[in-house]
PDB file of N, CA, C and O in Angstrom:
ATOM      1  N   MET A   1      18.616 -17.581 -26.615  1.00  0.00           N
ATOM      2  CA  MET A   1      17.651 -17.847 -25.545  1.00  0.00           C
ATOM      3  C   MET A   1      18.115 -17.202 -24.231  1.00  0.00           C
ATOM      4  O   MET A   1      17.303 -16.711 -23.447  1.00  0.00           O
ATOM      5  N   GLU A   2      19.406 -17.212 -24.015  1.00  0.00           N
ATOM      6  CA  GLU A   2      19.941 -16.630 -22.777  1.00  0.00           C
ATOM      7  C   GLU A   2      19.666 -15.126 -22.723  1.00  0.00           C
ATOM      8  O   GLU A   2      19.427 -14.564 -21.653  1.00  0.00           O
ATOM      9  N   TYR A   3      19.703 -14.486 -23.892  1.00  0.00           N
ATOM     10  CA  TYR A   3      19.440 -13.052 -23.958  1.00  0.00           C
ATOM     11  C   TYR A   3      18.012 -12.745 -23.492  1.00  0.00           C
ATOM     12  O   TYR A   3      17.788 -11.773 -22.771  1.00  0.00           O
ATOM     13  N   ILE A   4      17.055 -13.570 -23.902  1.00  0.00           N
ATOM     14  CA  ILE A   4      15.652 -13.363 -23.515  1.00  0.00           C
ATOM     15  C   ILE A   4      15.481 -13.546 -22.013  1.00  0.00           C
ATOM     16  O   ILE A   4      14.740 -12.792 -21.383  1.00  0.00           O
ATOM     17  N   GLU A   5      16.152 -14.534 -21.430  1.00  0.00           N
ATOM     18  CA  GLU A   5      16.077 -14.753 -19.987  1.00  0.00           C
ATOM     19  C   GLU A   5      16.654 -13.569 -19.225  1.00  0.00           C
ATOM     20  O   GLU A   5      16.089 -13.143 -18.217  1.00  0.00           O
ATOM     21  N   GLN A   6      17.769 -13.036 -19.696  1.00  0.00           N
ATOM     22  CA  GLN A   6      18.364 -11.863 -19.054  1.00  0.00           C
ATOM     23  C   GLN A   6      17.432 -10.666 -19.166  1.00  0.00           C
ATOM     24  O   GLN A   6      17.271  -9.902 -18.215  1.00  0.00           O
ATOM     25  N   LEU A   7      16.823 -10.510 -20.331  1.00  0.00           N
ATOM     26  CA  LEU A   7      15.881  -9.410 -20.533  1.00  0.00           C
ATOM     27  C   LEU A   7      14.682  -9.544 -19.602  1.00  0.00           C
ATOM     28  O   LEU A   7      14.241  -8.552 -19.021  1.00  0.00           O
ATOM     29  N   LEU A   8      14.148 -10.756 -19.450  1.00  0.00           N
ATOM     30  CA  LEU A   8      13.018 -10.982 -18.544  1.00  0.00           C
ATOM     31  C   LEU A   8      13.401 -10.695 -17.097  1.00  0.00           C
ATOM     32  O   LEU A   8      12.607 -10.126 -16.349  1.00  0.00           O
ATOM     33  N   ASP A   9      14.603 -11.079 -16.698  1.00  0.00           N
ATOM     34  CA  ASP A   9      15.072 -10.785 -15.337  1.00  0.00           C
ATOM     35  C   ASP A   9      15.140  -9.279 -15.101  1.00  0.00           C
ATOM     36  O   ASP A   9      14.754  -8.793 -14.038  1.00  0.00           O
ATOM     37  N   LYS A  10      15.635  -8.542 -16.099  1.00  0.00           N
ATOM     38  CA  LYS A  10      15.713  -7.082 -15.974  1.00  0.00           C
ATOM     39  C   LYS A  10      14.315  -6.477 -15.857  1.00  0.00           C
ATOM     40  O   LYS A  10      14.094  -5.573 -15.051  1.00  0.00           O
ATOM     41  N   VAL A  11      13.376  -6.973 -16.657  1.00  0.00           N
ATOM     42  CA  VAL A  11      12.006  -6.460 -16.624  1.00  0.00           C
ATOM     43  C   VAL A  11      11.358  -6.775 -15.279  1.00  0.00           C
ATOM     44  O   VAL A  11      10.662  -5.926 -14.722  1.00  0.00           O
ATOM     45  N   LYS A  12      11.571  -7.969 -14.752  1.00  0.00           N
ATOM     46  CA  LYS A  12      11.019  -8.331 -13.438  1.00  0.00           C
ATOM     47  C   LYS A  12      11.582  -7.431 -12.344  1.00  0.00           C
ATOM     48  O   LYS A  12      10.841  -6.972 -11.474  1.00  0.00           O
ATOM     49  N   GLU A  13      12.874  -7.181 -12.382  1.00  0.00           N
ATOM     50  CA  GLU A  13      13.513  -6.320 -11.384  1.00  0.00           C
ATOM     51  C   GLU A  13      12.971  -4.897 -11.482  1.00  0.00           C
ATOM     52  O   GLU A  13      12.702  -4.252 -10.468  1.00  0.00           O
ATOM     53  N   TRP A  14      12.816  -4.418 -12.707  1.00  0.00           N
ATOM     54  CA  TRP A  14      12.284  -3.065 -12.912  1.00  0.00           C
ATOM     55  C   TRP A  14      10.851  -2.966 -12.399  1.00  0.00           C
ATOM     56  O   TRP A  14      10.484  -1.980 -11.761  1.00  0.00           O
ATOM     57  N   ALA A  15      10.043  -3.989 -12.677  1.00  0.00           N
ATOM     58  CA  ALA A  15       8.654  -3.984 -12.224  1.00  0.00           C
ATOM     59  C   ALA A  15       8.587  -4.028 -10.693  1.00  0.00           C
ATOM     60  O   ALA A  15       7.741  -3.362 -10.096  1.00  0.00           O
ATOM     61  N   ARG A  16       9.463  -4.801 -10.057  1.00  0.00           N
ATOM     62  CA  ARG A  16       9.486  -4.869  -8.591  1.00  0.00           C
ATOM     63  C   ARG A  16       9.859  -3.512  -8.003  1.00  0.00           C
ATOM     64  O   ARG A  16       9.240  -3.062  -7.039  1.00  0.00           O
ATOM     65  N   LYS A  17      10.864  -2.863  -8.576  1.00  0.00           N
ATOM     66  CA  LYS A  17      11.275  -1.550  -8.088  1.00  0.00           C
ATOM     67  C   LYS A  17      10.169  -0.519  -8.284  1.00  0.00           C
ATOM     68  O   LYS A  17       9.957   0.336  -7.425  1.00  0.00           O
ATOM     69  N   LEU A  18       9.470  -0.594  -9.399  1.00  0.00           N
ATOM     70  CA  LEU A  18       8.371   0.328  -9.663  1.00  0.00           C
ATOM     71  C   LEU A  18       7.243   0.116  -8.658  1.00  0.00           C
ATOM     72  O   LEU A  18       6.685   1.087  -8.145  1.00  0.00           O
ATOM     73  N   ALA A  19       6.902  -1.128  -8.372  1.00  0.00           N
ATOM     74  CA  ALA A  19       5.842  -1.427  -7.404  1.00  0.00           C
ATOM     75  C   ALA A  19       6.240  -0.944  -6.014  1.00  0.00           C
ATOM     76  O   ALA A  19       5.403  -0.407  -5.287  1.00  0.00           O
ATOM     77  N   GLU A  20       7.502  -1.125  -5.632  1.00  0.00           N
ATOM     78  CA  GLU A  20       7.958  -0.645  -4.327  1.00  0.00           C
ATOM     79  C   GLU A  20       7.911   0.874  -4.257  1.00  0.00           C
ATOM     80  O   GLU A  20       7.574   1.437  -3.215  1.00  0.00           O
ATOM     81  N   ALA A  21       8.246   1.537  -5.352  1.00  0.00           N
ATOM     82  CA  ALA A  21       8.226   2.999  -5.364  1.00  0.00           C
ATOM     83  C   ALA A  21       6.797   3.525  -5.241  1.00  0.00           C
ATOM     84  O   ALA A  21       6.553   4.529  -4.572  1.00  0.00           O
ATOM     85  N   LEU A  22       5.861   2.843  -5.889  1.00  0.00           N
ATOM     86  CA  LEU A  22       4.470   3.303  -5.859  1.00  0.00           C
ATOM     87  C   LEU A  22       3.752   2.905  -4.576  1.00  0.00           C
ATOM     88  O   LEU A  22       2.990   3.693  -4.015  1.00  0.00           O
ATOM     89  N   LEU A  23       3.992   1.696  -4.119  1.00  0.00           N
ATOM     90  CA  LEU A  23       3.240   1.167  -2.976  1.00  0.00           C
ATOM     91  C   LEU A  23       4.028   1.200  -1.676  1.00  0.00           C
ATOM     92  O   LEU A  23       3.453   1.004  -0.605  1.00  0.00           O
ATOM     93  N   GLY A  24       5.303   1.439  -1.746  1.00  0.00           N
ATOM     94  CA  GLY A  24       6.133   1.368  -0.555  1.00  0.00           C
ATOM     95  C   GLY A  24       6.663  -0.042  -0.410  1.00  0.00           C
ATOM     96  O   GLY A  24       6.112  -0.973  -0.997  1.00  0.00           O
ATOM     97  N   PRO A  25       7.726  -0.214   0.363  1.00  0.00           N
ATOM     98  CA  PRO A  25       8.321  -1.542   0.494  1.00  0.00           C
ATOM     99  C   PRO A  25       7.397  -2.550   1.172  1.00  0.00           C
ATOM    100  O   PRO A  25       7.350  -3.711   0.765  1.00  0.00           O
ATOM    101  N   ASP A  26       6.663  -2.126   2.196  1.00  0.00           N
ATOM    102  CA  ASP A  26       5.735  -3.020   2.879  1.00  0.00           C
ATOM    103  C   ASP A  26       4.346  -2.416   2.767  1.00  0.00           C
ATOM    104  O   ASP A  26       4.121  -1.265   3.142  1.00  0.00           O
ATOM    105  N   VAL A  27       3.439  -3.192   2.256  1.00  0.00           N
ATOM    106  CA  VAL A  27       2.062  -2.714   2.185  1.00  0.00           C
ATOM    107  C   VAL A  27       1.410  -3.027   3.525  1.00  0.00           C
ATOM    108  O   VAL A  27       1.267  -4.193   3.893  1.00  0.00           O
ATOM    109  N   GLN A  28       1.018  -1.997   4.246  1.00  0.00           N
ATOM    110  CA  GLN A  28       0.394  -2.175   5.549  1.00  0.00           C
ATOM    111  C   GLN A  28      -1.036  -1.664   5.480  1.00  0.00           C
ATOM    112  O   GLN A  28      -1.309  -0.666   4.812  1.00  0.00           O
ATOM    113  N   PRO A  29      -1.944  -2.337   6.160  1.00  0.00           N
ATOM    114  CA  PRO A  29      -3.327  -1.852   6.155  1.00  0.00           C
ATOM    115  C   PRO A  29      -3.436  -0.507   6.853  1.00  0.00           C
ATOM    116  O   PRO A  29      -2.673  -0.204   7.770  1.00  0.00           O
ATOM    117  N   GLU A  30      -4.391   0.293   6.410  1.00  0.00           N
ATOM    118  CA  GLU A  30      -4.597   1.593   7.052  1.00  0.00           C
ATOM    119  C   GLU A  30      -5.143   1.377   8.454  1.00  0.00           C
ATOM    120  O   GLU A  30      -5.971   0.491   8.665  1.00  0.00           O
ATOM    121  N   PRO A  31      -4.689   2.178   9.419  1.00  0.00           N
ATOM    122  CA  PRO A  31      -5.211   2.022  10.779  1.00  0.00           C
ATOM    123  C   PRO A  31      -6.681   2.426  10.827  1.00  0.00           C
ATOM    124  O   PRO A  31      -7.116   3.338  10.124  1.00  0.00           O
ATOM    125  N   GLU A  32      -7.432   1.725  11.673  1.00  0.00           N
ATOM    126  CA  GLU A  32      -8.852   2.046  11.813  1.00  0.00           C
ATOM    127  C   GLU A  32      -8.999   3.338  12.607  1.00  0.00           C
ATOM    128  O   GLU A  32      -8.265   3.558  13.570  1.00  0.00           O
ATOM    129  N   PRO A  33      -9.934   4.187  12.215  1.00  0.00           N
ATOM    130  CA  PRO A  33     -10.126   5.435  12.963  1.00  0.00           C
ATOM    131  C   PRO A  33     -10.670   5.149  14.361  1.00  0.00           C
ATOM    132  O   PRO A  33     -11.455   4.221  14.557  1.00  0.00           O
ATOM    133  N   ILE A  34     -10.248   5.949  15.314  1.00  0.00           N
ATOM    134  CA  ILE A  34     -10.700   5.795  16.697  1.00  0.00           C
ATOM    135  C   ILE A  34     -11.979   6.619  16.862  1.00  0.00           C
ATOM    136  O   ILE A  34     -11.976   7.818  16.582  1.00  0.00           O
ATOM    137  N   PRO A  35     -13.062   6.000  17.309  1.00  0.00           N
ATOM    138  CA  PRO A  35     -14.290   6.772  17.504  1.00  0.00           C
ATOM    139  C   PRO A  35     -14.120   7.790  18.633  1.00  0.00           C
ATOM    140  O   PRO A  35     -13.609   7.465  19.705  1.00  0.00           O
ATOM    141  N   ILE A  36     -14.548   9.002  18.381  1.00  0.00           N
ATOM    142  CA  ILE A  36     -14.447  10.067  19.376  1.00  0.00           C
ATOM    143  C   ILE A  36     -15.852  10.388  19.865  1.00  0.00           C
ATOM    144  O   ILE A  36     -16.721  10.731  19.063  1.00  0.00           O
ATOM    145  N   PRO A  37     -16.090  10.281  21.176  1.00  0.00           N
ATOM    146  CA  PRO A  37     -17.427  10.588  21.684  1.00  0.00           C
ATOM    147  C   PRO A  37     -17.729  12.083  21.511  1.00  0.00           C
ATOM    148  O   PRO A  37     -16.882  12.940  21.765  1.00  0.00           O
ATOM    149  N   VAL A  38     -18.938  12.360  21.080  1.00  0.00           N
ATOM    150  CA  VAL A  38     -19.363  13.743  20.859  1.00  0.00           C
ATOM    151  C   VAL A  38     -20.639  13.970  21.662  1.00  0.00           C
ATOM    152  O   VAL A  38     -21.564  13.159  21.619  1.00  0.00           O
ATOM    153  N   ARG A  39     -20.679  15.075  22.389  1.00  0.00           N
ATOM    154  CA  ARG A  39     -21.896  15.394  23.137  1.00  0.00           C
ATOM    155  C   ARG A  39     -22.966  15.869  22.172  1.00  0.00           C
ATOM    156  O   ARG A  39     -22.727  16.740  21.337  1.00  0.00           O
ATOM    157  N   ASP A  40     -24.136  15.292  22.296  1.00  0.00           N
ATOM    158  CA  ASP A  40     -25.248  15.665  21.434  1.00  0.00           C
ATOM    159  C   ASP A  40     -26.236  16.466  22.272  1.00  0.00           C
ATOM    160  O   ASP A  40     -26.919  15.885  23.116  1.00  0.00           O
ATOM    161  N   PRO A  41     -26.339  17.775  22.071  1.00  0.00           N
ATOM    162  CA  PRO A  41     -27.221  18.582  22.908  1.00  0.00           C
ATOM    163  C   PRO A  41     -28.705  18.280  22.692  1.00  0.00           C
ATOM    164  O   PRO A  41     -29.529  18.644  23.531  1.00  0.00           O
ATOM    165  N   ASN A  42     -29.058  17.630  21.601  1.00  0.00           N
ATOM    166  CA  ASN A  42     -30.459  17.301  21.336  1.00  0.00           C
ATOM    167  C   ASN A  42     -30.923  16.073  22.111  1.00  0.00           C
ATOM    168  O   ASN A  42     -32.123  15.865  22.286  1.00  0.00           O
ATOM    169  N   ARG A  43     -29.980  15.265  22.572  1.00  0.00           N
ATOM    170  CA  ARG A  43     -30.328  14.059  23.323  1.00  0.00           C
ATOM    171  C   ARG A  43     -30.130  14.279  24.800  1.00  0.00           C
ATOM    172  O   ARG A  43     -29.035  14.639  25.231  1.00  0.00           O
ATOM    173  N   ARG A  44     -31.153  14.071  25.575  1.00  0.00           N
ATOM    174  CA  ARG A  44     -31.049  14.175  27.020  1.00  0.00           C
ATOM    175  C   ARG A  44     -31.486  12.877  27.654  1.00  0.00           C
ATOM    176  O   ARG A  44     -32.331  12.164  27.113  1.00  0.00           O
ATOM    177  N   ARG A  45     -30.908  12.570  28.805  1.00  0.00           N
ATOM    178  CA  ARG A  45     -31.255  11.321  29.484  1.00  0.00           C
ATOM    179  C   ARG A  45     -32.407  11.498  30.399  1.00  0.00           C
ATOM    180  O   ARG A  45     -32.831  10.543  31.051  1.00  0.00           O
TER     181      ARG A  45
END
């Protein structure tokens, strides 16, 4: 039984390392794009 627990611990550690490698250590939300004003020559005031 101890062998299975050790094996599960190894698999959990491997899965954690794989997730960190794929996703990065901290998953951060993507920054929101900043709207850039654009002059529209078709619109006049």
